[in-house]
C-alpha positions as CSV (number, residue, x, y, z in Angstrom):
1,M,-46.5,17.2,-87.3
2,N,-49.9,18.6,-86.5
3,D,-52.0,20.6,-89.0
4,L,-53.2,24.1,-87.9
5,G,-56.2,25.3,-89.9
6,I,-56.1,29.0,-90.8
7,G,-59.1,31.2,-91.4
8,L,-58.0,34.5,-93.0
9,I,-60.4,37.4,-92.8
10,G,-59.6,40.2,-95.2
11,F,-57.6,39.6,-98.4
12,G,-56.2,42.9,-99.6
13,F,-52.5,43.4,-99.9
14,I,-51.7,42.6,-96.3
15,G,-54.0,39.5,-96.4
16,R,-52.0,38.2,-99.3
17,V,-48.7,38.9,-97.4
18,H,-50.0,36.9,-94.4
19,A,-51.1,34.0,-96.7
20,L,-47.6,33.9,-98.2
21,G,-46.2,33.8,-94.7
22,Y,-48.2,30.7,-93.7
23,R,-47.2,29.0,-96.9
24,S,-43.6,29.9,-96.4
25,V,-43.1,28.9,-92.8
26,P,-42.6,25.1,-93.6
27,L,-40.2,26.1,-96.4
28,Y,-38.1,28.5,-94.4
29,Y,-38.1,26.5,-91.1
30,S,-37.3,22.8,-90.8
31,P,-38.9,21.4,-88.8
32,A,-41.8,23.8,-88.7
33,P,-43.7,24.0,-85.4
34,C,-46.9,22.8,-87.2
35,R,-48.3,22.5,-90.7
36,P,-50.3,25.6,-91.5
37,R,-53.3,24.8,-93.7
38,L,-55.1,27.6,-95.5
39,V,-58.7,26.4,-94.9
40,G,-60.8,29.5,-95.4
41,V,-60.8,33.1,-96.6
42,C,-63.3,35.8,-96.1
43,T,-63.5,39.0,-98.3
44,S,-66.1,41.7,-98.7
45,R,-67.0,40.5,-102.2
46,E,-67.9,37.1,-103.6
47,E,-65.7,37.5,-106.7
48,T,-62.6,38.2,-104.6
49,A,-63.4,35.3,-102.3
50,R,-63.6,33.0,-105.4
51,K,-60.4,34.5,-106.7
52,A,-58.6,33.7,-103.5
53,V,-59.7,30.1,-103.6
54,D,-58.7,29.7,-107.3
55,E,-55.4,31.5,-107.1
56,I,-54.1,30.8,-103.6
57,G,-55.7,27.4,-102.9
58,F,-57.9,28.2,-99.9
59,E,-60.4,25.4,-99.5
60,V,-63.4,27.7,-99.0
61,G,-64.2,31.3,-99.6
62,T,-67.0,33.4,-98.1
63,T,-68.2,36.9,-97.5
64,D,-69.3,36.1,-93.9
65,Y,-66.4,35.8,-91.4
66,R,-68.7,33.9,-89.0
67,E,-68.7,30.9,-91.3
68,L,-65.0,30.6,-90.8
69,I,-65.2,31.0,-87.1
70,A,-67.8,28.3,-86.9
71,R,-65.7,25.7,-88.7
72,D,-64.1,22.9,-86.6
73,D,-61.2,22.6,-89.0
74,I,-60.0,26.2,-88.3
75,Q,-58.0,26.8,-85.2
76,L,-56.5,30.2,-85.9
77,I,-58.3,33.3,-87.1
78,D,-56.1,35.9,-88.8
79,C,-57.7,39.4,-89.0
80,C,-56.6,41.6,-91.9
81,T,-59.6,44.0,-92.1
82,P,-59.9,47.7,-91.6
83,N,-59.2,48.8,-88.0
84,D,-62.8,49.5,-86.9
85,S,-63.8,45.9,-87.5
86,H,-61.0,44.3,-85.5
87,R,-62.9,44.3,-82.1
88,E,-66.0,42.5,-83.4
89,I,-64.1,39.8,-85.3
90,I,-61.5,39.1,-82.6
91,A,-64.2,38.9,-79.9
92,A,-66.3,36.4,-81.9
93,A,-63.2,34.3,-82.7
94,A,-62.0,34.3,-79.1
95,Q,-65.4,33.4,-77.8
96,A,-65.4,30.4,-80.2
97,G,-62.1,29.3,-78.7
98,K,-60.0,30.2,-81.8
99,H,-56.4,31.5,-81.5
100,V,-56.1,35.0,-83.1
101,Y,-53.6,37.0,-85.1
102,C,-54.5,40.6,-85.7
103,E,-53.1,43.3,-88.0
104,K,-51.9,46.5,-86.4
105,P,-53.1,48.7,-84.9
106,L,-55.1,46.4,-82.6
107,A,-58.0,48.8,-82.5
108,V,-59.1,52.4,-83.2
109,N,-58.3,53.5,-79.6
110,G,-57.1,52.3,-76.2
111,K,-60.5,51.5,-74.8
112,Q,-61.3,49.1,-77.6
113,A,-57.8,47.6,-77.4
114,W,-58.1,46.8,-73.7
115,E,-61.6,45.2,-74.3
116,M,-60.0,43.0,-76.9
117,A,-57.1,42.1,-74.5
118,A,-59.6,41.2,-71.8
119,E,-61.6,39.1,-74.3
120,V,-58.7,36.9,-75.3
121,Q,-57.6,36.5,-71.7
122,R,-61.1,35.3,-70.7
123,A,-61.1,32.8,-73.6
124,D,-57.5,31.6,-72.8
125,V,-56.5,31.6,-76.5
126,K,-53.2,32.5,-78.0
127,H,-53.1,36.1,-79.4
128,Q,-50.5,38.1,-81.3
129,V,-50.4,41.4,-83.1
130,A,-48.6,42.0,-86.5
131,L,-45.8,44.3,-85.2
132,Q,-43.4,42.4,-87.4
133,Y,-40.5,44.9,-87.3
134,R,-39.4,43.5,-83.9
135,F,-38.2,40.5,-86.0
136,I,-35.8,42.5,-88.2
137,P,-32.4,40.8,-87.4
138,A,-30.8,44.1,-86.7
139,I,-33.5,45.0,-84.2
140,M,-33.2,41.6,-82.5
141,R,-29.4,42.2,-82.2
142,A,-30.0,45.7,-80.9
143,K,-32.3,44.3,-78.2
144,Q,-29.6,41.8,-77.2
145,L,-26.9,44.5,-77.0
146,I,-29.2,46.8,-74.9
147,D,-30.1,43.9,-72.6
148,E,-26.4,43.1,-72.1
149,G,-25.9,46.7,-70.9
150,R,-23.7,47.7,-73.9
151,L,-25.4,51.1,-74.2
152,G,-25.5,51.7,-70.5
153,R,-28.0,54.3,-69.3
154,L,-30.1,55.6,-72.2
155,F,-30.1,59.4,-72.7
156,T,-31.8,60.0,-76.0
157,A,-33.6,58.1,-78.8
158,R,-34.7,59.2,-82.2
159,V,-37.1,57.2,-84.4
160,C,-38.7,57.9,-87.7
161,Y,-41.0,56.0,-90.1
162,L,-41.3,57.8,-93.4
163,H,-43.6,57.1,-96.5
164,A,-44.3,59.3,-99.5
165,G,-47.4,57.7,-100.9
166,Y,-49.8,60.4,-99.8
167,I,-48.0,63.4,-101.3
168,D,-50.3,63.7,-104.4
169,P,-53.4,65.7,-103.5
170,A,-55.2,63.8,-106.3
171,R,-54.9,60.6,-104.4
172,P,-58.5,59.7,-103.4
173,V,-59.8,59.1,-99.9
174,T,-59.7,55.5,-98.7
175,W,-60.5,54.0,-95.4
176,R,-57.1,54.8,-94.1
177,M,-58.0,58.5,-94.4
178,R,-61.3,58.2,-92.5
179,K,-61.1,58.5,-88.8
180,A,-64.3,56.6,-88.3
181,V,-62.7,53.5,-89.9
182,G,-59.0,53.8,-89.3
183,G,-59.1,55.6,-85.9
184,G,-56.4,58.0,-87.1
185,G,-53.9,58.6,-89.8
186,A,-50.1,58.3,-90.0
187,L,-49.9,57.8,-86.3
188,L,-51.9,54.6,-86.1
189,D,-50.7,53.4,-89.5
190,L,-47.0,54.0,-89.1
191,G,-46.5,55.3,-85.6
192,C,-47.7,52.1,-84.0
193,H,-44.6,50.3,-85.5
194,V,-41.9,52.8,-84.4
195,L,-43.5,53.5,-81.0
196,D,-43.5,49.7,-80.5
197,L,-39.8,49.6,-81.5
198,L,-39.0,52.5,-79.2
199,T,-40.7,51.0,-76.1
200,H,-39.4,47.5,-76.9
201,L,-35.8,48.7,-77.0
202,A,-35.8,51.7,-74.6
203,G,-38.6,51.0,-72.2
204,N,-41.6,53.2,-71.3
205,F,-41.8,56.9,-71.0
206,D,-43.8,59.1,-68.6
207,Q,-45.0,62.1,-70.6
208,V,-45.6,62.9,-74.3
209,W,-46.0,66.1,-76.3
210,A,-47.1,65.9,-79.9
211,A,-48.5,67.6,-83.0
212,T,-50.5,65.6,-85.6
213,P,-51.0,67.9,-88.7
214,T,-53.1,67.3,-91.8
215,F,-51.3,68.9,-94.7
216,I,-53.7,68.0,-97.5
217,K,-57.1,68.8,-96.0
218,E,-59.3,67.7,-99.0
219,R,-59.0,64.9,-101.5
220,P,-61.2,63.4,-104.2
221,S,-64.0,61.2,-102.8
222,A,-63.1,58.4,-105.2
223,K,-60.8,57.6,-108.1
224,G,-61.6,59.9,-111.0
225,A,-64.2,61.9,-108.9
226,A,-64.5,65.6,-109.3
227,D,-65.8,66.3,-105.9
228,R,-63.5,66.7,-102.9
229,V,-64.1,65.7,-99.3
230,P,-62.4,66.7,-96.1
231,V,-59.6,64.5,-94.7
232,D,-60.0,64.1,-90.9
233,V,-56.8,62.2,-90.1
234,D,-53.2,63.2,-89.7
235,D,-50.7,63.1,-92.6
236,A,-47.8,63.1,-90.0
237,A,-47.1,63.0,-86.3
238,Y,-44.2,64.7,-84.4
239,I,-43.8,63.3,-80.9
240,L,-41.6,64.2,-78.0
241,L,-41.4,61.7,-75.1
242,R,-39.9,62.3,-71.6
243,R,-38.9,59.8,-68.9
244,N,-38.6,61.2,-65.4
245,E,-36.3,58.7,-63.6
246,P,-33.8,58.0,-64.8
247,S,-34.3,61.0,-67.1
248,A,-34.4,60.3,-70.9
249,M,-35.9,61.9,-73.9
250,A,-37.1,60.5,-77.3
251,T,-38.3,62.0,-80.5
252,V,-40.5,60.2,-83.0
253,E,-41.5,61.3,-86.5
254,V,-43.9,59.5,-88.8
255,S,-45.1,60.8,-92.1
256,R,-47.0,59.6,-95.2
257,V,-45.9,62.8,-97.1
258,A,-42.1,62.5,-96.7
259,T,-40.9,63.2,-100.3
260,G,-37.9,61.2,-101.3
261,T,-38.7,58.2,-99.1
262,N,-40.4,54.8,-99.7
263,D,-40.7,52.7,-96.6
264,E,-38.0,54.0,-94.3
265,I,-37.4,53.4,-90.6
266,R,-34.6,55.3,-89.0
267,L,-33.6,54.6,-85.4
268,E,-30.9,56.0,-83.1
269,L,-30.3,55.3,-79.4
270,H,-27.6,57.0,-77.3
271,G,-26.5,55.8,-73.9
272,D,-23.6,56.6,-71.6
273,K,-21.6,53.6,-72.8
274,G,-22.5,53.3,-76.4
275,A,-24.9,54.1,-79.2
276,L,-26.9,52.2,-81.9
277,R,-28.3,53.3,-85.3
278,F,-30.3,51.5,-88.0
279,N,-32.0,52.3,-91.3
280,S,-34.5,49.8,-92.7
281,M,-33.4,50.7,-96.2
282,D,-30.1,49.1,-95.4
283,P,-31.4,46.2,-93.3
284,N,-28.2,44.1,-93.5
285,W,-26.3,46.3,-91.0
286,L,-26.6,47.5,-87.4
287,H,-24.2,50.3,-86.5
288,F,-22.8,50.2,-83.0
289,Y,-20.6,52.8,-81.3
290,D,-18.7,51.5,-78.2
291,L,-17.4,54.2,-75.9
292,S,-15.1,51.7,-74.3
293,D,-12.9,51.6,-77.4
294,P,-9.6,53.4,-76.9
295,G,-9.9,57.1,-77.8
296,E,-6.2,57.8,-78.2
297,P,-3.6,58.3,-79.6
298,L,-4.7,60.3,-82.6
299,G,-8.4,59.4,-82.3
300,G,-7.8,55.8,-81.2
301,E,-10.2,53.2,-82.5
302,R,-13.5,54.9,-81.7
303,G,-16.2,55.0,-84.4
304,Y,-19.4,53.3,-85.5
305,K,-18.8,49.6,-86.2
306,A,-21.1,48.0,-88.9
307,I,-22.4,44.7,-87.4
308,E,-23.4,42.3,-90.1
309,V,-26.9,41.0,-89.6
310,V,-27.7,40.0,-93.1
311,Q,-29.9,37.0,-94.0
312,R,-28.8,35.6,-97.4
313,Y,-31.0,33.7,-99.8
314,P,-30.0,32.1,-103.1
315,K,-32.2,34.1,-105.4
316,P,-33.2,37.8,-105.4
317,S,-36.8,38.8,-105.5
318,V,-39.0,41.9,-105.8
319,L,-41.7,40.3,-103.6
320,P,-43.7,41.8,-102.0
321,G,-43.1,45.2,-103.8
322,E,-40.5,47.5,-105.2
323,K,-40.6,50.0,-102.3
324,F,-39.9,47.5,-99.5
325,S,-36.4,46.9,-98.3
326,I,-34.7,43.5,-98.8
327,G,-35.9,41.0,-96.3
328,W,-39.2,42.8,-95.6
329,M,-41.2,39.6,-96.2
330,R,-39.0,37.7,-93.8
331,Y,-40.2,39.8,-90.9
332,H,-43.8,38.8,-91.5
333,I,-42.8,35.1,-91.9
334,S,-40.8,35.3,-88.6
335,A,-43.8,36.9,-86.8
336,I,-46.2,34.2,-88.1
337,H,-43.7,31.5,-87.2
338,E,-43.5,32.8,-83.6
339,L,-47.3,32.7,-83.5
340,L,-47.5,29.1,-84.7
341,A,-44.7,28.0,-82.4
342,C,-46.5,29.6,-79.4
343,I,-49.7,27.7,-80.3
344,A,-47.8,24.4,-80.8
345,E,-45.7,24.8,-77.6
346,D,-48.5,26.3,-75.5
347,R,-46.6,29.4,-74.4
348,P,-47.6,33.1,-74.4
349,C,-47.3,35.1,-77.7
350,A,-45.6,38.4,-78.1
351,P,-46.3,41.1,-79.1
352,S,-49.5,40.4,-77.1
353,F,-52.8,42.2,-77.1
354,E,-51.9,43.7,-73.7
355,E,-48.7,45.2,-75.3
356,A,-50.8,46.5,-78.2
357,A,-53.4,48.0,-75.8
358,K,-50.6,49.9,-73.9
359,L,-49.4,51.1,-77.3
360,Q,-52.9,52.2,-78.2
361,D,-53.1,54.2,-74.9
362,L,-49.8,55.9,-75.8
363,M,-51.2,56.9,-79.2
364,D,-54.3,58.2,-77.6
365,C,-52.1,60.4,-75.4
366,V,-50.3,61.7,-78.5
367,Y,-53.6,62.8,-80.0
368,E,-54.7,64.4,-76.7
369,S,-51.4,66.3,-76.5
370,A,-51.7,67.5,-80.1
371,E,-55.3,68.6,-79.6
372,E,-54.6,70.4,-76.3
373,E,-51.1,71.6,-77.2
374,K,-49.6,70.6,-73.8
375,W,-47.7,67.8,-72.1
376,V,-49.9,64.8,-71.3
377,D,-49.1,62.1,-68.7
378,T,-48.9,58.7,-70.3
379,R,-51.0,55.9,-69.0
């Protein structure tokens, strides 16, 4: 089994999740496609770099990501930094011949995303984006049913991704609330996931109409600060998508101020032969309605069937956090395993940068529609 040296750039919450993913792949999968080796970690501060080396076991820590890219014993660069830095890091890594794994969204807008997609194509390196919800067992089963034609022609779809973490107006501004750094708010943070699921399952749409409101327009500049600063990103996004031929409609809602939720994805698809529904807070089940079931006598046998898609493990765990549904960590591990397998087997990765760039274009259209208050053609 070959080693694959990992250079992890950014070591906040999601960086730790990715590190756990690499460590877990050889334990979850036997045989693993390769042996991931946590060679180097880059953080913005020397003390956190040292902490990552001491606690996690990285061989080296640095505050300069270029040091990791320059190392011959690192073959894969994993980018877990704020959105505005992705392009520079990924370009440098690709030009050095490193494979790349990038957190979502790929960039702050479609233009940057396509530049990154072109960069990795020129370099002929493996590239994947952390849109890990494709690897939920229920979503994988839904894709299979759709591809088999069990839903028939799609009429409508409804998708939501709801958080409640930004309800408190005393929550201070962070980089995710600054357009210059994040590129946007709830749409880019949460919407990229559910728009990806929608297009992955239901295909592309031709037009979009959207509203992207900011409900809490000012927040403290820092924790404990008395002064308040403007928030220039969206708290939520409400999106209507239309496909012309064959005609279909979809609605998407994402929010970081949805009281009573934690980390909840809701999905419904309705076709002329069947329907699917799923809720990430109940990840063990995919609900399928088959219109071919007999409808009589006295109601027949029609109704939603709960399809078991559970993945059982011997011990319960609260990792990575209380708000995440059971199995959440598995999606990240599955996504990382797919990346490693693509590198080891020399095959294309998915979701690719091209897919993420198309997704970024769609989100750009959402903002354009919201700003101009009109239907916008997708591109």
